[in-house]
N, C-alpha and C positions, 0 to 999 in steps of 0.2 A: 790303168787296170794290169798293165806286165808287174809295173811295181807288185800288187797289191797281191796279186797271184806267188810270185816270190817271196812276199812277207809272210804268206798263209802254210805257204811250202815248209820255212822255216819255223815258223810257231810251230805246227803238229809234230815235226822232230821232234821237239823240246817240253810238248804237251808227253810223248807218247817215255821220251827218259826221263820227264820229274813225272810221272804214273809208274815207271820201271824204279825210279828211284823209291819213291816210295812205300811199292812193294817189297825192296831187298832194305829199308830203312837204311839207306845210305846219303850221305847228298853228292849230287854232282860232278864233284870235283874226284870224288873218290872213287865213283864210278870212274870218270874219262883216265884215273888211274890206274886203276884194277887193268879197264881195256891198252893202257897203254903196254903195259904188264906182261896182260894175254898175248899183248901180237910180237912183244917182242921173243916172248920165250917161243911162239912158233917158228919164227923166223931163227932163233940160235938151235932147237930142234932139225928146222929142214939143212942148214948146215952142218951138224953133226951127222947125219947122215948121209950129207953128200963124200965127208972128211973119208969117213971108215970103206 
């Protein structure tokens, strides 16, 4: 029963990502690349602010 709950949660996340990707007309790998780029850019911005 516990395993089903975990699967449902991960499936729910995938459904949200799927819906979001369809809304933006991108595939999931493009979404993950964009998120990685965004997080990287945000980290670089934070580092630049602290060095000044």
